VOGU-3710 file (C-alpha; in Angstrom, 3 decimals, decimal comma):
1> mnhrresivd> 124,488/-18,284/160,430  123,500/-19,652/156,940  125,648/-16,535/155,576  128,575/-17,988/157,562  128,172/-21,309/156,013  128,026/-19,829/152,517  131,173/-17,856/153,064  132,920/-21,052/154,200  131,617/-23,129/151,302  133,011/-20,357/148,865
11> avvaafgdrr> 136,197/-20,372/150,641  136,507/-24,169/150,040  135,596/-24,210/146,238  137,962/-21,285/145,788  140,743/-23,483/147,346  140,523/-26,208/144,530  139,010/-24,053/141,863  137,088/-25,602/139,035  139,744/-28,272/137,790  142,307/-28,407/140,522
21> safvviegvq> 143,605/-30,613/143,218  143,842/-29,485/146,845  143,797/-30,576/150,491  141,561/-28,340/152,486  140,937/-28,466/156,373  137,988/-26,717/157,934  138,846/-26,316/161,690  137,194/-25,034/164,660  136,334/-25,693/168,425  133,602/-28,274/169,334
31> gagktsalda> 130,188/-27,078/168,437  131,345/-24,394/166,035  129,407/-25,798/163,094  132,090/-27,846/161,276  129,687/-30,644/160,326  127,085/-28,232/159,234  129,692/-26,420/157,063  130,706/-29,704/155,419  127,084/-30,394/154,648  126,829/-27,350/152,854
41> vehrirsltd> 130,090/-27,864/150,970  128,734/-31,388/149,985  125,428/-29,852/148,838  127,446/-27,231/146,818  129,631/-29,965/145,125  126,885/-32,403/144,259  125,198/-29,680/142,282  128,303/-29,743/139,957  128,196/-31,938/136,987  130,315/-35,056/136,754
51> tdvrrvravp> 131,520/-35,088/140,216  131,971/-38,071/142,459  131,432/-37,299/146,085  132,937/-39,704/148,785  132,059/-38,811/152,258  133,221/-40,598/155,531  133,579/-39,744/159,399  136,226/-40,711/161,552  135,797/-42,153/165,012  138,406/-42,491/167,853
61> weaslpygiv> 138,017/-46,062/168,208  139,249/-46,813/164,737  142,114/-44,249/164,979  144,543/-47,050/165,085  143,096/-49,184/162,139  145,403/-48,905/159,322  143,781/-47,495/156,279  140,565/-47,494/157,861  139,242/-44,329/156,197  140,936/-45,329/152,961
71> rqvvetedvw> 138,585/-48,645/152,855  135,592/-46,635/153,617  136,238/-43,919/150,851  137,081/-46,411/148,167  134,180/-49,129/149,443  136,346/-52,222/149,405  137,435/-55,159/151,469  140,655/-55,271/149,571  144,096/-55,328/151,588  145,450/-51,927/152,276
81> dgtdsletlv> 148,640/-52,284/154,356  152,197/-51,243/154,480  153,373/-53,795/152,118  152,844/-51,757/149,097  155,036/-48,820/148,007  153,583/-45,301/148,158  153,571/-45,082/144,587  151,643/-48,214/144,160  149,048/-47,329/146,887  148,429/-43,956/145,265
91> lrmstalgam> 148,025/-45,673/141,733  145,575/-47,923/143,539  143,787/-45,026/145,095  143,249/-42,963/142,025  142,095/-45,946/140,017  139,650/-46,944/142,644  138,349/-43,530/142,624  138,171/-43,143/138,903  140,304/-40,046/139,065  142,194/-41,437/135,781
101> drrrvvvlvd> 138,771/-40,822/133,926  139,382/-37,137/134,644  136,073/-36,696/136,334  135,891/-34,558/139,542  136,641/-36,571/142,820  135,849/-35,053/146,117  136,515/-36,844/149,355  135,172/-35,487/152,572  136,177/-36,590/155,844  134,452/-35,327/158,926
111> daenadtdsl> 136,281/-35,380/162,291  139,648/-36,109/160,662  141,367/-35,454/163,996  140,033/-39,142/164,845  141,308/-40,510/161,566  144,281/-43,110/161,187  147,120/-41,347/159,977  147,977/-43,914/157,186  144,728/-42,758/155,531  145,443/-39,038/155,785
121> ellaslvryh> 148,894/-39,222/154,519  147,835/-41,493/151,527  145,202/-38,989/150,905  147,732/-36,043/150,875  150,070/-37,691/148,686  147,121/-38,580/146,244  146,736/-34,869/146,005  150,330/-34,014/145,492  150,786/-36,926/142,886  147,863/-35,709/140,733
131> rrlpiavvct> 148,063/-31,909/140,472  146,488/-31,938/137,144  143,574/-34,146/137,926  140,566/-32,740/139,793  141,152/-34,519/143,048  140,149/-32,628/146,176  140,295/-33,765/149,810  138,095/-31,492/152,289  138,552/-32,565/156,126  136,988/-31,014/159,243
141> rtlgpgglss> 139,112/-31,239/162,608  138,257/-29,929/166,190  140,518/-27,855/168,086  140,677/-27,954/171,741  142,368/-28,899/175,098  144,350/-32,086/175,375  147,071/-31,348/172,950  147,703/-32,407/169,522  147,192/-36,028/168,093  149,157/-37,518/165,438
151> ahdvlgraae> 146,284/-37,090/162,883  146,220/-33,391/164,129  150,061/-33,293/162,999  149,372/-34,756/159,654  146,440/-32,423/158,967  148,727/-29,554/159,798  151,246/-30,625/157,469  149,077/-31,789/154,613  146,582/-28,703/154,570  147,233/-26,570/151,647
161> stipirlldt> 144,503/-24,203/152,675  142,858/-24,063/156,255  139,660/-22,446/156,826  138,815/-21,606/160,444  135,173/-21,256/161,526  134,561/-17,875/163,130  132,092/-18,263/166,086  129,123/-16,370/166,422  129,054/-12,694/167,895  126,475/-11,001/169,817
171> aevtdlaarc> 124,455/-9,867/166,903  124,400/-13,199/165,079  123,361/-14,886/168,432  120,368/-12,329/168,672  119,563/-13,292/164,895  119,493/-16,941/165,671  117,301/-16,384/168,727  114,889/-14,264/166,461  114,755/-16,971/164,010  113,900/-19,364/167,054
181> givlsqsaaa> 111,127/-16,980/168,011  112,976/-15,414/171,029  113,488/-11,892/171,421  116,937/-11,395/173,385  117,962/-7,963/174,888  121,310/-6,696/174,344  122,491/-7,829/177,765  120,776/-11,186/177,514  122,319/-11,894/173,930  125,773/-10,689/175,388
191> hltlhtggrp> 125,495/-13,029/178,331  124,360/-15,907/175,873  127,151/-15,405/173,883  129,843/-15,396/176,611  128,253/-18,519/178,095  128,438/-20,635/174,920  131,599/-18,755/173,422  129,495/-18,359/170,353  129,324/-21,847/169,465  126,155/-22,420/167,320
201> rhtaallael> 125,422/-25,917/168,439  125,425/-24,999/172,165  123,616/-21,749/171,537  120,863/-23,341/169,540  120,421/-26,043/172,177  120,055/-23,613/175,017  117,529/-21,610/172,960  115,662/-24,674/172,556  115,929/-26,194/175,878  115,298/-23,324/178,225
211> apdtwtgirp> 111,685/-21,636/178,930  111,076/-18,502/177,105  110,937/-16,393/180,409  114,600/-17,272/181,112  115,504/-14,455/178,721  113,676/-11,879/180,520  116,210/-11,320/183,397  119,416/-8,997/183,371  122,052/-12,048/183,441  120,149/-15,079/183,738
221> glpapqfvss> 121,731/-18,024/185,403  122,413/-20,360/182,366  123,073/-23,993/182,669  124,882/-26,210/180,063  123,087/-27,824/177,283  121,806/-31,149/177,862  124,370/-32,948/175,841  127,200/-31,085/177,629  125,669/-32,039/181,034  125,302/-35,658/180,073
231> avheslstfd> 129,015/-35,767/178,812  130,235/-33,930/181,990  128,259/-36,358/184,336  129,509/-39,346/182,538  133,005/-38,266/182,861  132,500/-37,497/186,540  131,125/-40,948/187,033  134,431/-42,568/185,835  136,766/-40,370/188,181  137,924/-41,307/191,674
241> vnarrlcsaa> 136,788/-39,118/194,618  139,965/-36,981/194,516  139,329/-36,006/190,703  135,439/-35,325/191,308  136,326/-33,206/194,281  139,009/-31,394/192,362  136,537/-30,582/189,584  133,890/-29,379/191,964  136,359/-27,073/193,740  137,712/-25,717/190,375
251> avlevaavpv> 134,016/-24,807/189,486  133,328/-23,156/192,737  136,702/-21,109/192,698  136,357/-20,433/188,913  140,027/-19,495/188,749  142,548/-20,324/191,308  145,910/-21,643/191,952  146,551/-25,478/192,482  147,401/-25,316/196,275  143,768/-23,241/196,826
261> vaavagidgd> 142,090/-25,749/194,582  143,596/-28,575/196,371  142,876/-27,240/199,925  139,156/-26,450/198,928  138,748/-30,074/197,508  140,133/-31,612/200,794  143,025/-33,192/198,855  145,948/-33,801/201,429  148,444/-35,487/199,117  149,648/-34,737/195,556
271> pwsaiddaer> 146,842/-33,514/193,297  148,522/-34,012/190,082  146,970/-37,548/189,182  143,474/-36,087/189,954  144,398/-33,077/187,636  145,653/-35,120/184,835  142,350/-37,201/184,837  140,080/-33,962/184,818  142,415/-32,330/182,267  142,276/-35,564/179,947
281> aglitvkqrs> 138,375/-35,375/180,177  138,221/-31,593/179,139  136,812/-30,642/182,601  139,455/-28,551/183,720  142,356/-26,517/181,851  145,816/-25,752/183,529  147,635/-22,692/182,912  150,926/-21,528/183,755  151,375/-17,985/185,251  154,251/-15,918/186,131
291> tstvlacpdp> 153,926/-16,983/189,861  151,732/-19,969/189,875  149,917/-22,793/188,115  146,179/-22,191/187,972  143,232/-24,431/187,631  139,793/-23,371/185,729  136,940/-24,953/183,987  137,378/-24,648/180,257  134,175/-22,779/179,598  131,253/-21,617/181,668
301> mvraailaal> 128,990/-24,395/180,335  131,397/-27,023/181,783  131,184/-25,167/185,082  127,525/-25,002/185,126  127,227/-28,729/184,469  129,757/-29,495/187,337  127,938/-27,236/189,642  124,453/-28,663/188,794  125,879/-32,305/189,628  126,814/-30,835/192,980
311> grveqsalhr> 123,518/-29,642/194,017  122,926/-26,325/196,347  123,894/-27,850/199,727  127,177/-29,116/198,699  127,816/-25,838/196,721  126,923/-23,895/199,784  129,418/-25,866/201,874  132,280/-25,679/199,230  131,888/-21,809/199,152  132,264/-21,745/202,975
321> vaasvvedra> 135,384/-23,576/202,539  136,509/-21,436/199,895  136,059/-18,305/202,042  138,367/-19,781/204,596  141,025/-20,600/202,156  141,311/-17,560/199,544  143,244/-14,501/200,437  141,677/-11,549/198,532  139,096/-10,033/200,559  136,663/-9,557/197,646
331> dvlahlvdaa> 136,902/-13,307/196,853  136,246/-13,958/200,592  133,123/-11,806/200,611  131,866/-13,231/197,488  132,109/-16,879/198,530  130,396/-15,894/201,782  127,386/-14,291/199,613  127,050/-17,490/197,605  127,148/-19,614/200,799  124,373/-17,607/202,378
341> sgpdsslsdq> 120,821/-18,745/202,349  119,347/-15,102/202,065  120,065/-11,459/202,368  122,581/-10,316/205,208  122,779/-6,577/205,935  126,106/-6,776/207,609  127,656/-8,783/204,759  126,107/-6,214/202,427  127,698/-3,322/204,054  131,177/-4,979/204,247
351> latlaveraa> 130,930/-5,520/200,380  129,880/-1,807/199,858  132,690/-0,532/202,048  135,152/-2,560/200,035  133,530/-1,407/196,808  134,371/2,022/197,661  137,991/1,159/198,453  138,419/-0,573/195,112  136,786/2,431/193,331  138,919/4,868/194,934
361> tgewasaarl> 142,030/3,199/193,050  140,343/2,797/189,802  139,512/-1,020/190,209  136,275/-0,546/188,623  135,635/-4,084/187,487  136,269/-5,218/191,073  133,789/-2,311/192,455  131,091/-3,314/190,044  131,118/-6,983/191,312  131,209/-5,886/195,027
371> yalssrssrd> 128,560/-3,440/194,581  126,210/-5,886/192,780  126,800/-8,580/195,478  126,113/-5,913/198,163  122,832/-4,921/196,317  121,955/-8,733/196,122  122,781/-9,093/199,922  120,878/-5,963/201,206  117,488/-6,298/202,991  116,550/-2,690/202,600
381> thtrddrlvl> 114,936/-1,953/199,277  116,269/1,683/198,702  119,556/0,223/199,940  119,344/-2,592/197,241  118,416/-0,052/194,500  121,182/2,518/195,172  123,980/-0,087/195,219  122,805/-1,612/192,114  123,087/1,865/190,638  126,514/2,147/191,804
391> avdaligagd> 127,323/-1,359/190,450  126,230/-0,170/187,025  128,258/3,018/187,521  131,290/0,835/187,991  130,616/-1,362/184,994  130,507/1,815/182,823  133,902/2,830/184,567  135,456/-0,472/183,690  134,277/-0,088/180,048  131,522/-3,120/180,164
401> ipaasgyvae> 128,876/-1,137/178,226  126,563/-3,974/177,214  126,393/-5,387/180,770  125,566/-1,681/182,098  123,003/-1,247/179,252  121,206/-4,300/180,432  120,206/-2,730/183,794  118,941/0,545/182,153  115,173/-0,630/182,214  115,528/-1,822/185,872
411> iesfretpmr> 117,320/1,301/187,330  114,855/3,754/185,518  112,175/2,055/187,509  113,811/3,247/190,742  113,089/6,421/192,419  114,612/9,411/190,854  117,891/10,509/192,666  120,926/12,499/191,489  123,181/9,214/191,320  120,313/7,510/189,097
421> svvlgylail> 120,409/10,372/186,689  124,215/10,569/186,486  124,744/7,146/185,752  122,249/7,060/183,026  123,971/10,297/181,742  127,315/8,489/181,995  125,971/5,681/179,915  124,745/7,964/177,297  128,125/9,489/176,895  129,955/6,246/176,279
431> rgrpqeaear> 127,280/5,222/173,787  127,700/8,380/171,838  124,170/10,156/172,680  125,072/13,880/173,507  121,411/15,173/173,852  120,409/12,263/176,188  123,696/12,873/178,214  122,931/16,584/178,356  119,666/16,189/179,658  120,385/13,435/182,297
441> larawelvrs> 123,407/15,423/183,632  121,437/18,581/183,931  118,826/16,747/185,886  121,243/15,468/188,195  122,718/18,494/188,948  119,141/20,070/189,594  118,553/17,179/192,210  121,808/17,207/193,890  122,266/19,169/197,193  125,901/20,140/196,716
451> rhepgvaavi> 126,484/21,282/200,400  125,003/17,898/201,744  126,171/15,586/199,112  129,654/16,911/197,865  130,672/13,336/196,678  127,721/12,970/194,550  127,986/16,578/193,032  131,697/15,694/192,327  130,677/12,769/190,409  128,432/14,885/188,357
461> chrqvlhnla> 131,272/17,179/187,660  133,431/14,409/186,591  130,697/13,288/184,257  130,304/16,666/182,914  134,208/16,685/182,306  133,746/13,675/180,014  130,680/15,001/178,331  132,592/18,342/177,458  135,478/16,493/176,363  133,274/14,575/173,802
471> rcngarlvew> 131,751/17,843/172,778  135,260/19,244/172,104  134,564/22,072/174,739  137,721/22,639/176,568  136,780/25,724/178,373  133,666/23,941/180,050  135,586/20,726/180,724  138,201/22,990/182,857  135,212/24,685/184,679  133,648/21,458/185,725
481> adravelvga> 137,166/19,828/186,718  137,746/22,872/188,871  134,370/22,649/190,331  134,927/18,693/191,281  138,194/19,824/193,138  136,349/22,665/195,002  133,721/20,234/196,146  135,847/17,243/197,594  139,453/18,488/197,327  142,351/17,696/194,991
491> ddptaieaqs> 143,255/14,398/196,660  139,807/12,892/196,400  139,652/9,945/193,806  136,827/11,517/191,731  138,759/14,835/191,507  141,799/12,955/190,531  139,825/11,388/187,667  138,615/14,747/186,505  142,060/16,462/186,870  143,451/13,512/184,492
501> irglglgstg> 141,357/14,929/181,776  141,618/18,481/182,648  144,898/18,784/181,151  143,339/18,068/177,755  140,939/20,898/178,238  143,693/23,425/178,932  145,739/22,250/176,060  142,805/22,396/173,664  142,147/26,022/174,686  145,891/26,973/173,972
511> ripeslssye> 147,121/26,953/177,440  149,827/24,525/176,553  152,486/25,147/179,392  149,659/25,016/181,949  148,398/21,853/180,813  151,822/20,183/180,500  152,563/21,332/184,142  149,169/19,908/185,245  150,164/16,406/184,156  153,528/16,634/185,792
521> slwqqantga> 152,207/17,407/189,162  149,252/14,840/188,619  151,606/12,250/187,854  153,604/12,760/191,179  150,324/12,306/192,896  148,674/9,250/191,118  151,298/7,215/189,081  150,300/3,645/189,939  147,561/1,362/189,227  144,238/1,887/187,200
531> vgqrvqmgag> 144,507/5,770/188,161  148,036/5,733/186,772  146,500/4,363/183,462  144,147/7,229/183,246  146,991/9,892/184,060  149,295/8,321/181,324  146,458/8,162/178,689  145,605/11,851/179,222  149,252/12,980/179,254  150,009/10,796/176,040
541> wlhlatdrid> 147,155/12,347/174,191  148,381/15,758/175,052  152,036/15,002/174,186  150,966/13,577/170,912  149,098/16,841/170,112  152,187/19,098/171,126  154,690/17,045/169,085  156,385/15,255/171,943  156,024/12,135/170,016  158,505/9,929/171,601
551> vargeleaaa> 157,223/10,559/175,043  153,514/10,264/173,854  154,188/6,824/172,302  155,738/5,531/175,648  152,911/6,829/177,681  150,213/5,467/175,394  152,001/2,146/175,070  151,967/1,852/179,062  148,239/2,997/179,224  147,016/0,732/176,384
561> ptdflggstr> 147,066/-2,769/178,385  144,028/-3,383/180,761  146,204/-5,279/183,623  146,266/-2,038/185,986  144,679/-3,747/188,930  141,411/-3,851/187,138  142,237/-0,937/184,532  139,395/0,146/182,244  138,859/-0,881/178,884  137,184/2,366/178,027
571> isswaqawla> 140,786/4,067/178,989  142,530/1,450/177,099  140,467/2,078/174,010  141,352/5,652/173,877  144,995/4,916/174,581  145,024/2,541/171,575  143,313/5,029/169,242  146,048/7,743/170,004  148,695/5,239/169,898  147,687/4,364/166,589
581> rayfvtgdwd> 147,994/7,731/165,523  151,475/7,986/167,103  152,409/4,928/165,035  150,936/6,407/161,833  152,799/9,832/161,916  156,030/8,051/162,724  155,671/5,710/159,724  154,945/2,438/161,566  151,883/1,606/159,708  151,632/-1,950/160,242
591> aalrtatsga> 151,889/-1,446/164,059  149,046/1,547/163,688  146,858/-0,819/161,913  147,281/-3,505/164,442  146,915/-1,315/167,296  143,613/0,366/165,782  142,199/-2,956/164,749  142,864/-4,321/168,616  141,336/-1,372/169,954  138,159/-1,559/167,564
601> dlversgaal> 137,757/-5,182/168,803  137,940/-4,142/172,301  135,443/-1,330/171,731  133,018/-3,898/170,044  133,153/-5,923/173,055  132,826/-2,979/175,446  130,014/-1,241/173,468  131,736/2,105/173,782  130,594/3,705/170,404  132,163/6,982/171,348
611> iipllqwtvt> 135,536/5,864/170,570  134,719/4,020/167,196  135,347/6,858/164,752  138,779/7,743/166,238  139,956/4,209/165,716  138,665/3,698/162,383  140,123/7,042/161,147  143,749/5,572/161,136  142,507/2,447/159,657  140,804/4,322/156,852
621> qihalrgdwq> 143,745/6,694/156,097  146,228/3,911/155,918  144,056/1,711/153,589  143,561/4,764/151,258  147,141/5,617/151,083  147,831/2,049/150,322  145,134/1,865/147,488  143,014/-0,773/149,157  139,927/1,299/148,276  137,308/-1,345/149,509
631> aaadsarlgd> 138,923/-1,621/152,931  139,080/2,177/153,233  135,454/2,569/152,446  134,541/-0,218/154,907  136,444/1,477/157,673  134,854/4,898/156,879  131,543/3,449/157,101  132,110/1,735/160,435  133,566/5,079/161,752  130,823/7,319/160,293
641> agareyeimr> 129,153/9,828/162,477  126,259/12,361/161,834  125,282/15,849/163,033  123,340/14,540/165,947  126,430/12,756/167,660  129,380/13,970/169,713  131,945/16,298/168,075  134,626/14,032/168,820  133,156/11,243/166,717  132,160/13,682/163,904
651> vpaalgraai> 135,676/15,115/163,668  137,748/11,853/162,852  134,884/10,652/160,812  135,346/13,679/158,499  139,015/13,305/158,567  138,667/9,439/157,383  136,266/10,608/154,687  138,779/13,366/153,612  141,649/11,094/153,496  139,958/8,745/151,039
661> aearadytgv> 138,956/11,666/148,616  142,379/13,102/148,890  144,214/9,773/148,021  141,921/9,780/144,965  142,843/13,308/144,145  139,133/14,209/144,718  139,604/17,696/146,044  135,943/18,592/145,739  135,332/15,531/148,089  137,967/16,809/150,466
671> lralapltel> 136,312/20,208/150,696  132,931/18,437/151,055  134,178/16,162/153,735  135,821/18,816/155,883  133,063/21,514/155,485  131,664/20,797/158,764  134,873/21,469/160,377  134,735/25,075/159,313  131,357/25,737/161,135  131,059/27,583/164,174
681> waqadvsepg> 131,041/24,691/166,525  134,657/23,703/165,431  136,358/27,130/165,398  137,910/26,771/169,018  138,987/23,184/170,166  138,807/21,538/166,895  140,870/24,208/165,140  143,656/24,276/167,987  146,901/23,425/166,343  148,013/19,823/166,886
691> fwpwpdvyan> 144,867/18,108/168,012  143,198/17,615/164,632  145,439/17,768/161,560  142,623/19,147/159,172  143,436/22,747/158,424  146,215/22,233/155,927  144,435/19,540/154,204  141,494/21,961/153,598  143,547/24,825/152,519  145,554/22,442/150,043
701> alvvegrlse> 142,159/21,469/148,524  141,106/25,261/148,072  144,385/25,772/146,181  144,018/22,903/143,960  140,367/23,940/143,250  141,541/27,401/142,363  139,894/29,001/145,102  143,028/31,095/146,129  141,385/34,014/147,912  139,518/31,592/150,205
711> adtflshhek> 142,599/29,671/150,741  144,638/32,998/151,732  142,099/33,916/154,290  141,749/30,565/155,549  145,455/30,061/155,909  146,242/33,445/157,577  143,833/32,844/160,376  145,567/29,364/161,103  148,963/30,585/160,617  148,305/33,140/163,128
721> ialarghrsa> 147,037/30,824/165,782  149,824/28,281/165,118  152,494/30,937/165,309  151,052/32,287/168,562  151,097/28,699/169,902  154,703/27,938/168,442  153,393/24,702/167,422  156,295/23,236/165,075  154,314/20,643/163,069  151,073/22,664/162,685
731> larlacargr> 153,357/25,561/161,306  155,210/23,086/158,872  151,837/21,571/157,593  150,415/25,065/156,923  153,485/26,234/155,384  153,330/23,397/152,940  149,766/24,636/151,844  151,093/28,158/151,639  153,949/27,080/149,552  151,444/25,599/147,133
741> whgargelda> 149,361/28,826/147,292  152,355/30,823/146,068  153,175/28,363/143,460  149,670/28,678/142,122  150,043/32,371/141,913  153,248/31,920/140,137  155,540/33,179/143,128  158,178/30,563/142,951  160,620/32,311/145,185  158,058/32,639/147,831
751> arvsfeesla> 156,905/29,103/147,407  160,612/27,855/147,936  160,658/29,810/151,180  157,574/28,335/152,494  158,434/24,772/151,646  161,834/25,050/152,954  160,602/26,478/156,253  158,112/23,578/156,245  160,927/20,983/155,790  163,076/22,686/158,461
761> alaplpliyd> 160,250/22,444/160,933  159,685/18,943/160,474  163,539/18,136/160,639  163,877/17,574/164,365  160,401/15,622/164,323  159,769/11,986/163,568  157,223/12,715/161,345  157,984/10,640/158,077  154,367/10,898/156,465  154,401/14,627/156,840
771> rarvnyvygl> 157,906/14,938/155,176  156,756/12,804/152,375  153,712/15,004/151,835  155,562/18,135/151,768  158,289/16,840/149,476  155,588/15,627/147,037  153,761/19,001/146,841  157,126/20,719/146,751  158,054/18,790/143,643  154,656/19,359/142,050
781> tlrragkrre> 155,200/23,223/142,353  158,525/23,297/140,947  157,567/20,849/138,106  154,614/23,326/137,302  157,037/26,322/137,351  159,192/24,428/134,708  162,104/23,519/137,238  162,021/19,821/136,256  165,734/18,627/137,216  165,014/20,122/140,533
791> advivsaare> 161,690/18,807/140,862  162,837/15,314/139,879  165,285/15,199/143,133  162,609/16,368/145,348  159,655/14,045/143,946  162,150/11,220/144,303  162,727/12,078/147,950  159,109/12,041/148,515  158,797/8,601/146,501  161,553/7,138/148,884
801> dysalgasty> 159,488/7,968/151,988  156,197/6,851/150,559  157,755/3,652/149,503  159,047/2,938/152,926  155,638/3,537/154,278  153,775/1,320/151,798  151,811/4,222/150,513  151,360/2,615/147,053  148,780/5,428/146,014  151,516/8,260/146,280
811> vsrcdrelka> 154,359/5,933/144,976  152,305/5,364/141,748  151,895/9,291/141,479  155,311/9,809/142,226  156,366/7,515/139,379  153,972/9,349/136,945  155,356/12,700/138,131  158,996/11,539/137,564  157,914/10,112/134,069  155,760/13,076/133,085
821> ggmnavlkdr> 158,787/15,539/134,058  160,626/13,930/131,275  164,321/14,202/132,897  164,520/10,274/132,933  162,912/9,693/129,586  165,090/8,923/126,485  164,349/11,682/124,199  166,707/10,722/121,438  165,556/8,982/118,318  161,991/9,472/119,422
831> shdaltpqee> 159,648/9,723/116,284  157,589/12,785/115,942  154,357/11,037/116,491  155,461/9,348/119,954  153,673/10,307/123,020  155,418/12,661/125,496  155,908/11,756/128,714  153,099/14,032/130,018  150,733/12,880/127,347  151,632/9,219/128,305
841> avaglvstgl> 150,697/10,210/131,748  147,366/11,717/130,534  146,619/9,059/128,491  147,260/6,396/131,138  144,876/8,149/133,583  142,068/8,772/131,106  142,168/5,106/129,955  141,307/4,072/133,498  138,152/5,959/133,417  139,110/9,157/135,300
851> tnrevaaely> 137,562/12,646/134,010  139,543/15,543/132,694  139,029/17,353/136,063  140,262/14,258/138,140  143,432/13,991/135,817  144,192/17,692/136,103  143,915/17,108/140,053  146,052/13,918/139,898  148,785/15,493/137,616  148,454/19,071/139,300
861> lsvktvqfhl> 147,512/20,826/135,757  144,914/22,909/134,604  141,838/21,283/133,090  142,534/23,058/129,718  146,058/21,694/129,625  144,734/18,073/130,248  142,332/18,706/127,272  145,157/19,857/125,185  147,129/16,971/125,647  144,404/14,377/125,198
871> trvysklgir> 143,584/16,102/121,892  147,107/15,506/120,881  147,002/11,816/122,224  143,996/11,225/119,872  145,796/12,698/116,992  148,915/10,715/117,418  147,209/7,361/118,054  144,561/7,933/115,317  141,650/7,447/117,721  138,582/9,580/118,259
881> sraelaarsr> 137,182/8,742/121,806  138,159/7,691/125,479  136,746/4,351/124,897  139,006/3,756/122,006  141,846/4,872/124,288  140,723/2,508/126,934  140,437/-0,448/124,483  143,885/0,276/123,138  145,247/0,346/126,732  143,746/-2,915/127,602
891> agdeaes> 145,055/-4,616/124,296  148,553/-3,276/125,195  148,413/-4,817/128,686  147,160/-8,143/127,403  149,911/-8,136/124,815  152,659/-7,590/127,535  151,118/-10,329/129,716
//
């Protein structure tokens, strides 16, 4: 948390610099730590010499007092009103503050949303009128329900820099608890973060107020902090009976349409007066949905405070009323559980039956809730344990890994059953732990009696399907999917889920027509709801791999949202990862970044580590191509994966590292990054054309490094597979690498044929990045062969595509190539000692600190040629070292600026 405050302080100080005026607003929700941040700002500024700091706090009851804040700032009883002109008021203010003495003046206003608008406008004008004087105004404002006040409006218009306060994430909550001497499990930390919304003040208050044993449960029932409870109780005490009943009903229902809330509250007439009172007090929020207006408590803490004010008897009564009003069967049963005084076997069985129905349609979040309530209502110990295991399984299916992980210790204490083992294995898969998953699933298969428990056996098969998908073992994936169908039939929900992935196994083993046909048949069988989401994601992934880009994009866009009657965030994350790739290859890089970032945020919340490298690969590649090296390195680090992790994690991690190396013209680094993909484990699925675009990148690096014999052998192998599959884009990429290989051997005619074949194969496909890449390499090859005029045309075409993509790294390279080619250079009247375009290119790169080898890779020259040009540069410029060349380059840049 201290680190967060320091970041805010740095941002504030940077906003007005050393001697510059500015109006800065720090904003966040109540309890986000704005005052604490302002304390840190004040501490930093007071450490500066010759600084006058004036700090005030605005309060609501003085919001209508004209120039009330100004009078506090200048510490005077003089009259400040609207009789003076603005210029006069600004002069009076600057004189009173001593700004004309050119000393630094910083005005700090806490809770500025409560300030009078006259003061805020004058402070804003003070900054605007004295741009050359070191006057800074730093305000905090609270964001929240209830609309914007006049002060909010002024602050929005006056702010030259707005700094939002980011709320705590789960890791920071865990760290805060540790500093309080409390060890939180992952589940407890996630639950506390969700309950408080990550607000530091509220989080710290609960950690201080609650007994240490509170945090030993899976999801402990958390109250509101005392200061929140007091505020809620005070508001409730001012309400009439209808407003109090409305708040109580809204808290019991959590989220419900206005008529439902009014019915539970027992309000016969118009409820809007009560709604307005509760909304103004911040005890409910009103949201407009497509078909209704719904009410809810603004956050779990307010809800907890309202429920605490009710007491258990009144809560139970309201839950019984709610059960008679709500329509969804799951909500009816949930309210009956909350109304009951103890376990109820009949109710438990009803919940379990409904959970099975919801799971059958892929509504895993709803199924998880129902199974958990069923477990809680059960009288029998084994039944309670078994249904909790099923609840955890459904949580994993819904993509809520943190919540599922919180139950691990508890369900490991249960008796060993096949379902217990398979659920733990399922969790290991999503957490990216292949060895643990292998052992858990193998044990489940040993325990299960397939003839007597075909449903459980089919679940094990389905988890093996997922496991082998992550291991990039399509053959085993198909075997387990077929076994699931044999056990329970093709129409069983578990078998349908297995079949939604089976097509990927067929495709990754080269059975493309069969894989495409399988999805067409499956879509006719399961084309709606959450199950449809899974089918669309699998089909979109396959269509992307087989060059049906437009179809893939549509399917993946449809599979990405989670509003599929409880659609899984796990499936959504996969869909977003492959959708980002679809956007990348078609040139919509901004959309690719947005999609991958959204997917990464979803994965962070869901805890599905398995998908992280796939999402970060796209982010890394775009940043590298755009020359944002720090961002590329950061995303590559986030998406890194080691040798003990799943293959589906290791492959994109390697591709991300290779993308950075290639963008830096570090072809040794490319080979090093991709070396694991040449090992035995990657010879089948990972090398299947279209699924992972790496063979051409590796072959290209081999050629640049002069390893032509290896490149030939490698290319021949992959060309044979791509030709057998008839895979257009894979053939195009490999033909580009083959063209470069021919060029390196001096076989220009053969090189032309390969490059033209590559461009012809890409012509009907929307693969803008691949087209730019082929033209760039084609142009380099022609230039090396001395065909400068022809090379100029082709490199210019590559430059246009790279420029459209925003690939600044390669735009700069194209510019250097065009300049080095000399066709656009003015040769007439050049003095004999002027640098040639090629020498200028070499000198420019060497002056940036690149080695001769790196320059050679960048310009596609031999190291000896680079050394030859560098020697001539030294001679012409009268210098003797790289250091002198760099110094001369810096001096030239400064002279130009």
